[in-house]
N, C-alpha and C positions, 0 to 999 in steps of 0.2 A: 784852284783854291788860293788864288792870288790874294796878298795882303794878309795871309794867315801865318802864324809863326810855325816853325818846323815841328814842334812837339804836337801842337793841335792837328796840323796836317797829317802827320804820321798816325796819330790816334784815329782820325776819321778814315784814313785808308785801311787801318786795321779793322775798324767797324764794318767797313764795306765788305771786306773779306769774310768777316763773321757772319754777316747777313747772307753772303752768297753760299757759304758752306751749309747754311740752313735751307737752302733751295728756293729762296725768295726770288721773284721775277725781277728783271733789271728795272722795270718801271716802278716797282714797289720799293726796291733799294734806293732809287733816286729820290722818291717822295720822302722816305724815312731820313735820308741824308740832309735834305732841305729842313725838315723839322728840327733835327738836332742842331744844325748850323744856326737856326733861329733862337736857340736857348743858350748859346755860348756867352752872350753878354748879359744874361739875365740873372739877377740874385736868386729868383725862384723859377726854376725850369719848368715846373708844373704850370706856370702861367699860360704856356702855349697850349695846354690841354684844357685849360678852363676858358679860353678865348673863343673857340669855335661855337657857332650858333646852330649848326647842324649835326646830326648824328654821325654823318660821314666824316666831318672835320674832326670831331672829337675822337672817333675811332681810329683815324689815321695817326693823330698826334699821340694818342695814348699808346697805341702799339709801337710806334717809333721809339718813344721814350722808355717803354718797358724793355724793348730789345737793347736800348742804350744802356740802361741800368744793369741788364744781364751781362752785357759785354764788359762793363766796368766793374762788375760784381759789387754794385752799389745797392744794397738791401734797403737802405733808408729812402733812396730815390724811387725805387720800385714800389715800396709801400705807399709812398706819397702819390705817385702817378695812379695807382690803382684805386686810391681812395677818391679821385675826382669823379663826381657822378656826371651822366650824360646831360646835355643841354635840355632845357624844358621844350616841350613841343610847341610849335607856333600856333597861336590863336587866330592866325589869319583865315578868312572864309575860304573854303575849298571849292575848287571848280566843279562844275556839274559832272555827275557820274555818267559814264557810258556803259558800265557793266552793272547789272542788277543781281539780286541775291540768287534767283534761280539759275542764272548763267554761271555765277561763281560756284554754286553748289554742284552743278554738272561738271565743272572743270576739276572740282575736288574729287569727284567720283573717279574721273578718268585718271588723274595724277595719282591717286591712291593705288592704282594698279601697276604703276611703274616699279622697276626694280630699284633697289638702293644702290648708290646713295642719291640718285637723281630724285627719287620719290620724296625723301626727306627734305632735300634742298627746295624742291618746288612747293612743298607743303609749308615750309618755313617762309618762303616768299609770300605765300597767300595769307598766312595767318599772324605773322609776327607783328605787322604794323610798322616795320622798318621801311624807310624809302628804298626803293629798288636799287638805285644807284650806290647806296651805301651798303646795302645787304650783302652783296658778293665780296666786298672788301673787309668784312668783319673777321677778326682773328678769334682764337679760342677764348681768351679772357674777355674780350668785349662781348662775345656771344654769351658767355657764362652770365655776365651782368644783365644783358638784355633778357635772358630766359628767366631771370628772377623778377623782372619788372614788367614783362609783357602780359597780354591777356592769357588767362589759364589755358584757353583753347590752343595756343600756340606752343606751350611749354613741352608736351610730348615730342613734337617733331624737332624742336630746338635742342632738347636733351638728347635725342637720337643722333643729331648731327655732332654733338660734343663727344659722343662715344665712338665716333668713326675715327680711326687712326690715319695718320699720314697726310694731313692738310695744314697749311699755315693760314689761309683765308677761305671762306666759303666757296668763292668761285673756283678754287683748285679741285673741288669735287665735281665739277662740270666740265672744265677744260683747263689745260695748262697755259693757254693763251692769256696774255696779260689782262685783256679787257674783254674777252670773248664770252664769258659766262652769262652776262646779261643779254647779249644777242642770241645766244643759243637757246636760252629759256624763252625768249621772245619769239623766236621762230617756232618753237614747240607749241607755245600757246596759240600762235597764229594758225597753225595747222588744225589744232583742236577747234578753234572757232570756226574755221571754214567747214570742217566736217559736221559740227553740231549746230551750224547756222546761228552762232552767237555773234552779234555785232562786234567789230573791231574795237579795241579799247586800250589805253595806255596802261602799263603795269602799275602805275601809280594808283589806279582804281582799287586795287586790292586793299591798299592801306586806307583809302577813302571810305570804302564801303565798310571796312571794319570799324572805322572811327564813327561813321553814321550809325551802324548797328548798336555800338555801345552807347552812344548818346540816346538812341531811341529806347 
């Protein structure tokens, strides 16, 4: 933290300990510290939450500043951060789908038989319309916002996730590995596809297929 005054350096060190006590992974703590560092010279700290053009970037910035506000007991900042809406969805053309509706529906049938919380996490991945890379990084408050704005078909599984105790981000319900939840779920789906003779597909196809179905 070179070039930083002693008071700020001490405050950030305290924030780091604050995050660690809440059980956040080291990689997540590092990301949140980078976000907070980027706000220190800003008149409006929420600018860093408004800037991202992806749901993932918005979610990380929002979560980081929410923790920062909690650490500093700054209710005004917390309220301002939570009022920032997610970015608009991109209007760029989507790539060709590899997964069709019958394939997805068969996957839903199989996943619905899983035990919780994996069942709820997988169904949320399928129905939420959130980009897979961002989905597993979402925290409680960001998920609550997404649950209000997502397609009605996704609300029951997202609400069920919100009722599950003991997690900081959705990926924690699958594995405690910093970045392993995405790969665990991808392996599960790969095995389902092999068994059910469903052609391989990127996880992004769940979102694309949902968007295509909504437009249709």
